[in-house]
VOTOR-212802 format. One record per atom (N, C-alpha, C): residue in one letter; x, y, z. Coordinates in steps of 0.02 Angstrom, whole numbers, plus 50000, padded with zeros to 5 digits. Layout:
<nodes>
AXYZ;...
</nodes>
This chain:
<nodes>
M616475064354033;M615885066853999;M615335068754048;Y615225064554098;Y614685065954146;Y614875071454195;M615515073154200;M615715079154237;M615485085354199;A615585085254133;A615395090954092;A614645091254080;H614325085354075;H613615085054058;H613255080054102;P613125081854165;P612775077254211;P612105075054182;Y611925068854200;Y611315065954170;Y610955061754223;P610285061854224;P609835066254185;P609765073054218;Q609515077854180;Q609415084654206;Q608665086254202;W608315084554255;W607595085554257;W607425091554301;T606905094954284;T606625100054328;T606185096554381;K605965100354430;K605515097554481;K604875095054448;E604645098754398;E604035096654362;E604145090154324;E604735089354294;E604885083154257;E604945077254305;R605215078354364;R605235072954414;R604525070854433;R604085075754440;R603385074254455;R603065070254399;D603225072054336;D602935068454279;D603175061154276;H603795059954296;H604065053154294;H603875048954355;F603595052154406;F603515048954471;F603065042854468;A602495043254434;A602035037554431;A602365031554398;G602755032754346;G603105027354313;G603615024054360;T603955028254400;T604445025554447;T604105021454502;L603525023854526;L603155020054576;L602955013154548;T602735013054486;T602545006654455;T603155002154447;Q603715005154428;Q604335001354421;Q604524998054487;F604525001854541;F604734999154606;F604234993854631;R603594994754613;R603094989854634;R603214983054601;F603384983054536;F603454976754501;F604164973954502;L604634977954525;L605284975254543;L605254971854612;G604704972854647;G604624969854713;G605004973654768;L605154980054756;L605534983954805;L605074987954852;A604474989754828;A604064994654863;A603934992754936;D603774986454949;D603594984455017;D604194984055064;F604794984855038;F605404984155078;F605774990755087;M605504996255059;M605855002655059;M605805006255126;S605245005855160;S605155009555222;S605675007455274;G606065012355297;G606575010955347;G607195007555321;A607255006855255;A607825003155226;A608445007455221;R609015004055225;R609655007155206;R609715006055131;F609675011355093;F609595011055021;F610215013854987;L610525009854942;L611125012054906;L610965012354832;D611105018154802;D611015019254730;D611705020054699;V611935014854664;V612605014854636;V612575017654565;G612915023254555;G612855026954493;G612225031154495;C612125034754550;C611505038454561;C611435044354514;G611985046554483;G611955052354440;G611705058454477;T611215061854448;T610945067954478;T610405066654530;G610235060454543;G609725058854592;G609015059854568;N608935062154507;N608265063654483;N607825057554477;R608115051754463;R607715045754452;R607435042854517;T607805043354571;T607615039554631;T607495043754694;M607695050054693;M607635054054754;M606905054454778;K606455055954732;K605755056954751;K605435050454776;V605615044854745;V605315038554766;V605615036254833;A606255037754846;A606545036154911;A606215040054966;R606065046354953;R605705050455002;R604995047855012;H604665046054957;H603975043654961;H603915037455005;Y604385032854997;Y604335026555034;Y604645026855104;G604985032355119;G605245033255187;G605855028955203;V606345028855159;V606955025255175;V607305028355236;R607665024255272;R608015026855330;R608615031155309;K608955028855256;K609535032455231;K609615030855157;Y609745035955118;Y609855035155046;Y610565037355030;V610985032555013;V611675033954995;V611735033454919;G611965038954888;G612065039054816;G612805039254800;V613035034454762;V613735034154742;V613795035754668;D614265040054651;D614385041554580;D615105043754571;H615345043054509;H616035045154492;H616065052454473;S615485055554462;S615465062454438;S615285067154495;R615755071454515;R615615076454567;R615075081254545;A615065082854480;A614555087454455;A613855084554463;S613795078054449;S613145074854458;S612935074754532;L613405073354576;L613245073154647;L613055080054673;K613355085254645;K613185092054665;K612455093454647;I612245091354587;I611545092254568;I611095088054613;A611315081954629;A610915077654673;A610775080954740;Q611275084554767;Q611165088154830;Q610635093454822;C610635096854764;C610125101954751;C609425098754744;V609405092854712;V608775089254705;V608505087354774;A608945084954817;A608735083154885;A608445089254921;K608755094954912;K608495101054944;K607815102954915;E607745102554848;E607105104154817;E606545099554841;E606715093254851;E606225088254873;E606145087954948;E606505092354983;E606475092655057;E606615085855087;F607165082955064;F607355076155084;F608045076355116;D608075075255181;D608695076155219;D609065069655233;R608855064155199;R609175057655213;R609645055555157;F609805060155113;F610255058655057;F610975060155076;V611415055455061;V612135056355069;V612465054655003;G612815059354972;G613155058154909;G613895056654920;I614145051454887;I614845049354896;I615155048254827;E615725051454816;E616095050354753;E616525044154762;S616415039154718;S616775032854726;S616745028854662;D617115023354663;D617175018754606;D616715012754618;L616325011054567;L615875005254571;L616234998854591;F616844997954567;F617214991654579;F617564991454646;D617524996954684;D617844997154750;D617415001454796;L616804999254809;L616345003154850;L616605003754922;P616585009654951;P616885010755018;P616425008755075;F616165002655072;F615705000255123;F615894993155142;P615784991355205;P615904984355225;P615394979655191;D615534973255193;D615054968355170;D614384969155207;D613834967655172;D613174967255203;D612934973855234;S613084979455200;S612944986055230;S612234988655215;F611904986255161;F611284989355140;F610724984255131;D610114986555141;D609524982355132;D609334981755059;I609404987255022;I609234987354951;I609804990854913;V610034987754859;V610554990554818;V610294991154747;L610314997154720;L610044998554653;L610595001254608;S610594999054545;S611065001854497;S610715001954429;Q610535007954405;Q610165008654343;Q610595011754289;G610705007954235;G611055010854178;G611785012254190;V612115008154230;V612805009454249;V613275003754229;L613084997654246;L613534991954236;L613744991154163;H613294992854116;H613454992054045;H613944997354020;H614115002254061;H614625007254043;H615295005454074;T615364999354101;T615994997154131;T616284991354090;P616934990054097;P617244984554059;P617054977654083;N616754977054143;N616604970454170;N615954970754211;P615374970654177;P614744971354214;P614634965854266;L614844959754252;L614744954354300;L615134955754365;R615744958054359;R616124959654420;R615804965554457;G615524970254420;G615164975654452;G614564973054491;L614204968254462;L613634965254497;L613864961754561;Q614434958454558;Q614704955054617;Q614834960054673;E615054966054656;E615174971154706;E614514973654736;L614004974154695;L613344975954722;L613094970654772;V613204964354754;V612994958854798;V613384959054863;R614024960654859;R614444960754919;R614184965554972;V613964971454952;V613764976555001;V613024975955021;C612664971254990;C611964970055008;C611944964955065;R611514966155113;R611464961455170;R611154954855148;P611284949455183;P610934943155169;P610184944055174;G609824941755124;G609104942655122;G608894949255092;G609374953555075;G609214959955045;G609104959454970;L608924965054939;L608734965154868;L609224969254828;I609364966854767;I609784970354718;I609384971354655;A609374977454629;A609014978854567;A609494982154518;L609444980254454;L609884983054404;L609524983554337;Y609774988054297;Y609514989054229;Y610094989254181;L610044985254127;L610564984854076;L610254986054007;Y610654988653962;Y610444989153892;Y610324982153865;N609804981553823;N609644975153793;N609954974753723;K610284969153709;K610644968353646;K610174968553586;W609574965753592;W609104965553536;W608814972453522;N608784976653573;N608464983153567;N608904988353533;H609554987953543;H609994993353521;H610344991953455;W610114987153417;W610504985153358;W610584990953308;R610054994653295;R610125000153247;R610455006253279;H610295007453342;H610615013053376;H611375012053378;N611595005853388;N612315004553389;N612645006053323;I612285004753267;I612545006553202;I612635014153197;Q612145017853223;Q612195025053221;Q612755027653266;K612795024953327;K613315027253374;K614015025553347;N614095019653318;N614745017853291;N614945022453233;K614455024553195;K614595029253140;K614835035853169;V614505038253221;V614705044553253;V615415043953280;S615565038453314;S616225037453343;S616765037053289;R616605033753234;R617085033053179;R617235039753146;L616725043853137;L616815050253103;L617105055653148;A616925055353212;A617115060853257;A617715059253301;G617895052853308;G618455051153351;G618255050953424;P618735050653470;P618585049553541;P618325055653579;D618435061653553;D618235067653589;D617475068153594;F617195068553655;F616465068053661;F616115074453637;E616465080153637;E616145086153610;E616075085653534;R616585083053501;R616535081953429;R616005076753413;R615955071653455;R615435066653445;R614735069753450;F614655074253498;F614005077353506;F613805081153443;H614255085253417;H614085089253359;H613995084953296;M614375079553291;M614285075053234;M613605071453240;A613445069153300;A612805065753310;A612225070453297;H612295076653319;H611755081353308;H611675082753234;R612225083353198;R612185084453126;R611835078653090;L611975072653113;L611695066753081;L610985065153104;Y610845066053169;Y610225063353197;Y609825068453238;G610065074653242;G609705079653280;G609045081553247;R608545083053287;R607885084753261;R607705092053269;K608095095653308;K607965102853316;K608635106453328;P608685112853314;P609305116553327;P609525116053400;I610175115953410;I610435115153478;I610165120553524;E610115126753499;E609885132153541;E609145131353562;E608775127053529;E608085125853548;E607995119653592;M608545116053604;M608505110053646;M608525111953720;T608145108353760;T608145109453832;T608785106453862;P608975108453923;P609555105253956;P609495097653960;E608885095153973;E608775087953976;E608885084753908;Q608645087753855;Q608745085053787;Q609475084953768;I609845090053787;I610565090253772;I610925084853812;A610775084253876;A611095079153918;A610935072153892;T610315071153870;T610125064553843;T610505063053779;F610595068153737;F610955067153674;F611685065153687;Y612005068353737;Y612685066353756;Y612675059153780;D612195057353822;D612155050653849;D612055045453794;Q611695047353741;Q611555042653686;Q612175041253644;Y612525046453625;Y613015045853571;Y613745046953591;C613875049653651;C614545052153664;C614935048253717;H614615043753754;H614985040253807;H615515035653776;P616055034453812;P616615030853783;P616525023253778;H616055020453817;H616005013053816;H615295010953836;K615035005953802;K614405002853822;K614404995653799;S614024991453834;S613924984553813;S613174983253815;D612944978153779;D612244976353777;D612174968953796;H611604967353827;H611534960653857;H610844957853844;T610804951353838;T610164948053828;T609854946353896;V609204944953895;V608854942853955;V609164936353982;G609294931653937;G609574925253958;G610254926053992;E610674930353964;E611334931553993;E611274934254064;T610834939054074;T610744942054140;T610484936954190;L610004932854170;L609734927754214;L610264922554232;R610704921054185;R611254916354200;R611724919354251;W611854925854249;W612264929054301;W611954927954370;F611304928954374;F610974928054438;F611064920854463;D610974916054420;D611064909054439;D611774907654461;Q612254910554424;Q612964909554439;Q613134912154509;L612814917554530;L612964920654594;L612494918154650;G612054913454633;G611604910654683;G611064915454706;L610844919954662;L610344924954679;L609644922554659;T609144924254698;T608464922154684;T608094927554644;Y607804925454588;Y607424930154547;Y606854933154588;W606754939854582;W606254943254623;W605724946854581;G605934950154526;G605444953654485;G605784957054426;S605384960054382;S605654963754325;S605194969554309;Y605474974454274;Y605064979954248;Y605334982054180;P604914981754127;P604224979554131;P604184972054147;P603634970054179;P603564962854194;P603574958754130;M603904953054132;M603994949054071;M603494943354066;R603104942254118;R602554937454113;R601924941454100;F601494938954056;F600974943054026;F600444945254077;G600274941054125;G599794943054176;G600064948854218;D600704948554236;D601014953954274;D601074960254232;L601204959454168;L601244965254123;L600574968854120;L600034965054115;L599364968054114;L599224971554180;A599404968454236;A599294971554301;A599694978054307;A600304978054281;A600714984154284;A600414989754242;A600164988054183;A599854993154140;A599234996054173;Q598844991854205;Q598244994254240;Q598434998454301;H598954996354336;H599185000154394;H599405007154373;R599795007554318;R600005014054292;R599405018154270;G598925014854240;G598325018454217;G597935021554274;K597925018354332;K597565021154389;K597905027454416;L598535028554397;L598895034454420;L598875040154369;L598505039254315;L598485044254261;L598205050854285;T597725050754330;T597415056954353;T597925061654385;E598335058754429;E598835062954464;E599485063654425;S599595059254377;S600215059554337;S600055057654265;P599775062254226;P599525060554160;P600065059954106;T600665062554119;T601185062654068;T601475055654059;M601475053153997;M601805046953980;M602215048253917;Y602865046653922;Y603325048553869;Y603365043353813;S603145037353826;S603185031853778;S602515030853743;A602515031053676;A601905029653639;A601675022453651;L602155017753654;L601975010753668;L601665010153737;G601945013753785;G601675013553853;G600965016253855;R600845021653820;R600165024453818;R599675019553788;M599885016153735;M599455011253703;M599295005453749;L599815002853784;L599714997253830;L599244999153886;V599335005053914;V598915007153970;V598195008053947;S598105011253889;S597435012353863;S597075005753851;T597435000853822;T597134994353810;T596984990553874;A597464990853922;A597394987153985;A596794989554025;L596664996054023;L596104998754062;L595424996554037;K595404994053975;K594774991653947;K594644984353963;L595144980953992;L595084973854007;L594894972854080;P594654966854098;P594494965454168;P595094966554213;S594964969054272;S595504970754319;S595884964454340;V596544965054342;V596984959554363;V597304961254430;E597294956554476;E597584957754542;E598354957654537;I598664962354572;I599394962654573;I599654957354622;G600114953354598;G600404948154641;G600894950954690;K601124946754735;K601624948554784;K602304945754764;P602834949354777;P603494946654761;P603664940854807;P604074936154784;P604404936154719;P603914934454662;F603974938154608;F603584936754548;F603884930654512;R603484927454471;R603724921454437;R604234923354384;R604744919254380;R605284920454333;R605044919354261;P605264923554214;P605064922554144;P605364916154116;T604994912954073;T605244906954039;T605644908953978;L605944904053945;L606304905353883;L605844908353831;L605224905953828;L604744908653780;L604604915953794;H604504917853857;H604394924853874;H604994929053851;A605594926653865;A606194930453847;A606234931453771;I606094926253733;I606134926753660;I605614931653634;I605004931253659;I604474935753636;I604644942953652;F604884944253714;F605064951053732;F605634953653690;Q606134949453679;Q606714951753641;Q606544952853568;M606084949053541;M605844950453474;M605494957353472;G605114958753525;G604794965253530;G605304970853534;Y605834969753573;Y606364974753578;Y606714975753510;A606804970253473;A607114970853407;A606694975253360;C606034974353363;C605584978553322;C605624985753345;Q605614986753411;Q605654993453438;Q606314996853417;G606854992953416;G607514995653400;G607614997153326;S607144994953284;S607224996053212;S607205003453194;S606915007553237;S606885014753224;S607545018253241;G607985014753276;G608605017853299;G608505021553364;A607895021253392;A607755024853454;A608195022253511;Y608385026753554;Y608805025053611;Y608355023153669;S608345016853684;S607925014553739;S608275008453770;G607915004753811;G608274999553846;G607924992953846;G608034989153897;G607714982753906;G607404982553975;P607264976554000;P606954976054066;P607454977154122;G607214980054177;G607604980054238;G607434973854278;F607904971254316;F607794965254355;F607954966554429;S607634962654472;S607824962654543;S607914955454566;V608354954654613;V608524948054641;V608614948654716;R608574942954750;R608674942854822;R609304939054839;K609694941854883;K610304938654906;K610124933254958;P610444927454955;P610274922155002;P610384924455074;S609944922155119;S609994923855190;S610574920155222;
</nodes>
């Protein structure tokens, strides 16, 4: 499916619009201060639209993007050219058998990939293997509480349309499309395929993900959005300070949080490692995700970062 419909498909202007959000994400994942000169691996890099600009901004020594889709990697090469970034190397490979020796990278990132595999925990173990001792691993997974209604919709599409992803697309559009296909942008079409047509996905709770980290002996480093309330306020204020140069915000909830945060006393941004969320934080956030998911909207949960033992 991702050979036929690479994802995401952003223009240079759309990358610019997302950039402030990505900077805030990397800051509160605790990656920002470690990017300069880093050997950076993006597992499941897709088209490179999410991370190319931020890798250039922070001055990584080398950015290696691994993906199973040659079509996505081809677009990623074009994105690197548009961004005038000559440190990108795209490699077609399998997440479960990465072609690198142990301890090869300073930072290993995987966003929205492990939950499309049959064994996310084993995939995480492979990310840990290629990260150097003392290096950082960041990942993003779908949240089980957030996708409850979307899963009902996706299962209906799969049941009615069968396994063919083109039939799934047209069935999903008939049921849930908001505008004619001919009026949809390439990004909107790619997103619709990503929402309803992929062959496999799993959803995970915050507690389950944290237990994986404990099982593998990894040290909690940060999350985005931050799950402790002081850090969340600091993140909203940080994003608000970037509104002048990057005013576009795609999330109504995000706009509300930023607007409210800017009216409150300024909160100092802490240094990583950030404090790990408690059980109460996890429950409150997941209840919020459950409310957010009641609309059937396709969204996610928190991204996490961890440090590999030295």
